[in-house]
C-alpha angles and dihedrals in degrees: 000000000000093000091053091054090049091049091051091049091050091050091051093054096076091045091049091049092051092050091047092051091047090050091050091049093051096042094048089055089226114151116261118230126254106055105324090134088053090049091049090051092048089055090048090051091051087053089046091054091047090050089049093053091045090053097250094129096163091057091046091054092044093053093046091050091049089057092048090058089073108083092192095069120119119258092247092055092047090051091050091050092050091049091052092047092047092051092050093046090049092050088052091052093249095133095164092055090046090051091049090054091048091048090056089046090052090048087056094043114013090182094060110129120168120209127220088244091059101037141029118268092247090054091049088050092051090050090051091050091045091049090054089049091045092053091047092049092048091050089049090050092053091047098046103021090232119132111249091230088066088059092049091047092046090050091050091048091049091050091050091048091052091050091050092048093048092046091046094050093049090055093054092066089070092055111062091186091079119095092241096065118122119233118259116267117258118268117265116247 
């Protein structure tokens, strides 16, 4: 009988080690292999969609962007994150940001075509506009050999520079010591 107890104890050692390793893995909050990051992102995207439908658009965008920071995500998950972000941007009235998200979505899946049954008419319209821009950018890339994302980045940088210049020039009106100040109007009679 003693040998049977010893054999049982020996068989339990590998099981105990596996359970101990699993416990350490879970308790250390380290990611498990085989798609746990993908699963975490899928949960975040479900929360992002729920936030979108509850009207918390900022949280929806934040969660979608957090997922997009992980370059190892599957194409389907990335597409879903861009769709959620585009919808939320559109609902906020940020059509340019929505169109940027849709452009990236189209770069991932050029055949993407929403239907009016699946999406809102404004979203379908943004996708149509983004598709026209996507086709134009691809044609430009073929003609010049320059990646379309360089054009998008350059356009964004130019828009930011204009905003900074306009904001900077409006602040100089308050400070008459700058060389751009206008002379005072003449005194009234």
